[in-house]
DOLUM-271843 format. One record per atom (N, C-alpha, C, O, CB): x, y, z; residue in one letter. Coordinates in steps of 0.05 Angstrom, whole numbers, plus 5000, padded with zeros to 4 digits. Atoms other than C-alpha are relative to their C-alpha. Glycine has a CB too. Layout:
XYZA
...
REM end
This chain:
500750205020M
344857034035M
502449834994M
502049594987M
498950144974M
497750155005D
351956804027D
500649785022D
501749575015D
502350204999D
500350154978L
351456464096L
498749724993L
499849504996L
498450165019L
501450215009I
346256034069I
501249804983I
501149564988I
498050104988I
498850175023W
350055794007W
502949845013W
503749635004W
500850234970W
497550084984I
356755674055I
499049765017I
500549565017I
501350255019I
501450194984V
352255234100V
499049774985V
499249554995V
498050125015V
501050155019F
349054884043F
502449834989F
502249594987F
498550184979F
497750115014A
355854724012A
501049775017A
501349545009A
502250214996A
499050184981A
358454414078A
498249765003A
499049535005A
500550145026A
501950254994A
352153994088A
500549854973A
500849614977A
496450075007A
499850135024A
352853764015A
502549865001A
502549634990A
499850174977A
497350145000A
360253564026A
499849765018A
501149565013A
502450205010A
500250204981V
358253134086V
497849764986V
498449524984V
498850155028V
502150135013A
351852874052A
500349804979A
499249584978A
498650174992A
499350125027V
354552673985V
501949745009V
501449515003V
501650234979V
497950184989T
360352324017T
498749745018T
499349505015T
502050195020T
501450234984G
355851934067G
498449834983G
498149594990G
498150115022G
501950185017L
351251684012L
501849844983L
501149604979L
497950184980L
498350155015A
357151463970A
501449775019A
501849555009A
502150204987A
499050214988T
360151094029T
497749785006T
498349555009T
501450105024T
502250194991A
353150774046A
500049784971A
500249544971A
496650195007A
499950225027W
353050513970W
502049844995W
501549624984W
499950124976W
497850155003A
359850263970A
500249785022A
501349575016A
502550174999A
500050224983Q
359049874036Q
497849824996Q
497949585003Q
500050095026Q
502050205004G
352449604014G
500749824976G
499449624973G
497350134995G
499250195020R
356149293953R
502649845014R
503149615006R
500950164971R
497450124993I
362549093991I
499249785024I
500449585029I
502450245011I
500850174975G
358648784054G
499349734989G
500749544997G
497350135016G
500450265013P
355648214015P
502149804989P
502249564992P
498550064979P
497950155014A
361648043974A
502349905021A
503549695019A
501250204978A
498550124979V
365948044037V
498949785016V
500549605022V
500650205018V
501150244984A
360947554076A
500249784984A
500449564996A
497250025009A
500150255017A
360947094016A
503249884996A
503949654994A
498650084969A
497350075002S
368347114009S
501349885029S
503049715030S
501650264990S
498750094969L
369847004087L
498649715006L
499549545021L
499050255028L
501350304999A
364846394080A
501849774989A
502049544999A
497249984980A
498450195016E
369646074031E
502749995011E
503949775013E
500250074971E
496949984994K
376446324056K
500050165023K
500250405019K
501950144976K
499749864977P
376446534129P
502450175004P
502350365019P
499849825019P
497649904999E
383446734121E
500450274988E
502550404990E
501749824990E
500249755011L
381547344085L
499050245019L
498550475010L
498249974978L
501149804981A
379147704149A
501450254999A
500250455006A
499949895027A
498549744996T
384248234147T
499350184977T
498550424980T
503349955000T
500849875024T
383048404076T
497250075000T
496650274986T
500449834978T
502849925000A
375648424090A
499550285014A
498450485003A
498349785015A
499349744985I
376848954145I
500950244986I
499850464987I
502049955019I
498849775015I
381149364101I
497750104978I
497150344975I
503049914985I
502149935026L
375549354042L
497250145017L
495950305003L
498949654978L
502049904987V
370149554091V
500950265012V
499250445012V
499149815019V
499249784991A
374550104124A
500550224980A
500050454987A
502149965015A
499449865024I
376550424056I
497850204999I
498350435002I
500349814973I
502249785009P
369850774042P
499450185026P
498650415023P
497049854988P
499949814978E
369651054111E
502150265000E
501650475011E
500649845023E
498649765003T
375151504095T
499050244982T
499950474984T
502449944993T
501449785017M
370951864044M
498450195017M
498250435011M
498049884979M
501649844982V
366452094100V
501850195017V
501250435019V
498449815017V
498049824987I
372252354142I
500850224980I
500550464984I
502549835010I
499049775020L
374952714085L
497950214991L
498550454987L
501149874972L
502649835004G
367753004069G
499750165023G
499450405017G
497449834997G
499849864976F
367653224143F
501850235000F
501150465007F
500849845019F
497849825000V
374353564135V
499350234979V
499850464986V
502749854994V
500349795021V
372553954072V
497550155010V
497350385002V
499749874969V
501949834994A
365854154108A
501250195020A
500750435017A
497649855009A
498549874982V
370054404164V
501150264992V
500650475003V
501949845006V
498749825011M
374254794122M
498350214985M
498950454986M
501849864986M
502049825014I
368355084078I
499350235026I
499550475025I
497149814988I
501349844981L
365455324143L
502150235014L
501550475017L
498949795023L
498049804991L
371855644171L
500950154982L
501950354992L
502049905011L
499249855020R
373555944111R
497750234992R
498350464986R
500749824977R
501949845009G
366556214096G
499450215024G
498850455020G
497649834991G
500549824979V
365556494165V
501750235011V
500950435023V
499549875018V
497749844996G
372756794174G
499850234987G
501650404989G
502449894994G
REM end
């Protein structure tokens, strides 16, 4: 029974961060497109703003791996 909860916790760690990233990029994308239309020199800043939410998914994956390794071992 404990294995089910461990797997569920690992899946939740990835799912929640994935949904949060999707929501954030859904808000950032149109704003970046509008700002690039007015000021093309902001391209570097735009790339950074789009890349920052991706780190949430990477951290969620790391947490999921840690949960699985700790729970199985």
